[in-house]
VEXMI-554219 format. One line per 3 residues: number of its first residue (from 1); their letters; for each residue x, y, z of C-alpha. Coordinates in nm, 2 decimals. Example, Ala and Ser with C-alpha at 12.3 -4.5 7.8 and 13.67 -1.06 7.14 Angstrom:
BEGIN
1> AS> 1.23,-0.45,0.78 ~ 1.37,-0.11,0.71
This chain:
BEGIN
1> MPE> 1.89,-0.44,-1.11 ~ 1.60,-0.67,-1.18 ~ 1.26,-0.49,-1.22
4> SKQ> 0.97,-0.61,-1.04 ~ 0.70,-0.70,-1.29 ~ 0.43,-0.76,-1.04
7> RAK> 0.25,-0.43,-0.96 ~ -0.02,-0.36,-0.70 ~ -0.35,-0.28,-0.87
10> VEP> -0.36,0.07,-0.70 ~ 0.00,0.17,-0.80 ~ 0.00,0.52,-0.97
13> EKW> 0.13,0.57,-1.31 ~ 0.40,0.81,-1.15 ~ 0.52,0.85,-0.80
16> EQP> 0.53,1.22,-0.68 ~ 0.76,1.40,-0.43 ~ 0.59,1.64,-0.20
19> NGE> 0.65,1.93,-0.44 ~ 0.47,1.74,-0.72 ~ 0.77,1.64,-0.93
22> AVS> 0.81,1.28,-1.03 ~ 1.01,1.03,-0.84 ~ 1.29,0.93,-1.08
25> CEE> 1.50,0.69,-0.87 ~ 1.42,0.35,-1.01 ~ 1.55,0.18,-0.69
28> SIL> 1.30,0.38,-0.49 ~ 1.01,0.29,-0.74 ~ 1.11,-0.06,-0.71
31> VLR> 1.09,-0.06,-0.32 ~ 0.76,0.13,-0.33 ~ 0.61,-0.14,-0.58
34> ENL> 0.74,-0.43,-0.37 ~ 0.60,-0.28,-0.06 ~ 0.24,-0.23,-0.21
37> VEI> 0.24,-0.58,-0.35 ~ 0.32,-0.72,0.00 ~ 0.06,-0.49,0.16
40> QDV> -0.19,-0.60,-0.10 ~ -0.11,-0.97,-0.05 ~ -0.14,-0.94,0.34
43> CQE> -0.46,-0.74,0.33 ~ -0.61,-0.98,0.08 ~ -0.54,-1.28,0.31
46> ALE> -0.66,-1.09,0.62 ~ -0.99,-1.01,0.43 ~ -1.04,-1.37,0.32
49> DAV> -0.97,-1.50,0.69 ~ -1.22,-1.25,0.82 ~ -1.49,-1.34,0.57
52> LMD> -1.43,-1.71,0.64 ~ -1.48,-1.64,1.02 ~ -1.82,-1.47,0.93
55> VSE> -1.70,-1.12,1.01 ~ -1.86,-0.84,0.81 ~ -1.67,-0.76,0.48
58> AQF> -1.77,-0.40,0.51 ~ -1.67,-0.37,0.88 ~ -1.33,-0.53,0.81
61> RSV> -1.27,-0.30,0.51 ~ -1.37,0.00,0.74 ~ -1.11,-0.11,1.00
64> LHA> -0.84,-0.14,0.73 ~ -0.92,0.21,0.61 ~ -0.90,0.33,0.98
67> LVD> -0.57,0.14,1.01 ~ -0.42,0.34,0.72 ~ -0.56,0.67,0.85
70> ELA> -0.38,0.61,1.19 ~ -0.04,0.56,1.02 ~ 0.22,0.82,1.17
73> NPY> 0.48,0.99,0.96 ~ 0.77,1.00,1.19 ~ 0.96,1.22,0.95
76> KKG> 0.69,1.50,0.93 ~ 0.85,1.85,0.92 ~ 0.72,2.13,1.14
């Protein structure tokens, strides 16, 4: 399997399981990496669009933070 060389700037050195142990599955790490790079690219483009449309950068960043905070975990136990 080819390894993605592109990494998101915020990617951690190691991914952790809920119990704190490192994720060791290379395929899982690759999917996480690809997803982060894709999210980073989309967010960057959206920020650039917002700024070009004269939207407050600070407000747009706040909206992005709120969006992340509102994500729901459909697999949450309990």
